[in-house]
C-alpha positions, 0 to 999 in steps of 0.5 A: 331555193338552195336545194336545187341551186336556184338562187333568185327569181323574178317576173317582169313585164318588159323591163319592169320587175313585178315580183321577185324572190330570193333567200340569199343576200347578194347583188343578183337582182342588180345583175339580173336587171342589167341583163334584162335591159340587154336581152336580145329581142330575137329570142324567147330563151336566153342565158347569161353566165357570170361568176359561176351563176347562170341568169336564165330568161324565158320571154312570153306574151310581153313578160320576162321570167328569170331564175338565177342558178348555180352553174352546176345546176345546168340549164334544164332545171332552171328552164323547167322552173321557168316554165312552171312559173310561167304556167302558174302566172298565166293561170293566175293572171290570164284574164288580165294578160293581153296576149299580143304575141309581141316580144316583151322588149320590143320597142313600141311607142304606146307607153301611155298606158304604163300605169293603167294596169297592175302589170305596169308598176314595179314590184306591184305583184311582189306580195302575192306572186313572190310567195308563188315563186318560192312555192314553185321553187320548192316543187322543182 
């Protein structure tokens, strides 16, 4: 991820991180999850800035795609990366995704099915999707 200033990435369903990738050590994942829990529910794209880094979020069909980038990278490269991750994710898991169009962080009371599908268990896709995050990053 270093060559383009992309440092850390994850895919989440709501606030449950399904897969992540980084080649760096640091507290990026902790800060990213804290930002995830504070995302406004009225936007599909959002960026937080912290200590020379941007935390860029793309929300779509109940899923949250994040990349942490060095601030010098700008905003367009991280969002191009996120669009590619989203497209790859939808191509790979499209048949399993319920496209309800709801905002991924919208509060609904139907939490009974949290563990009924592969998108409900934290880091459940880390092995297969984590590699995809790495390979997508290399083509951005």
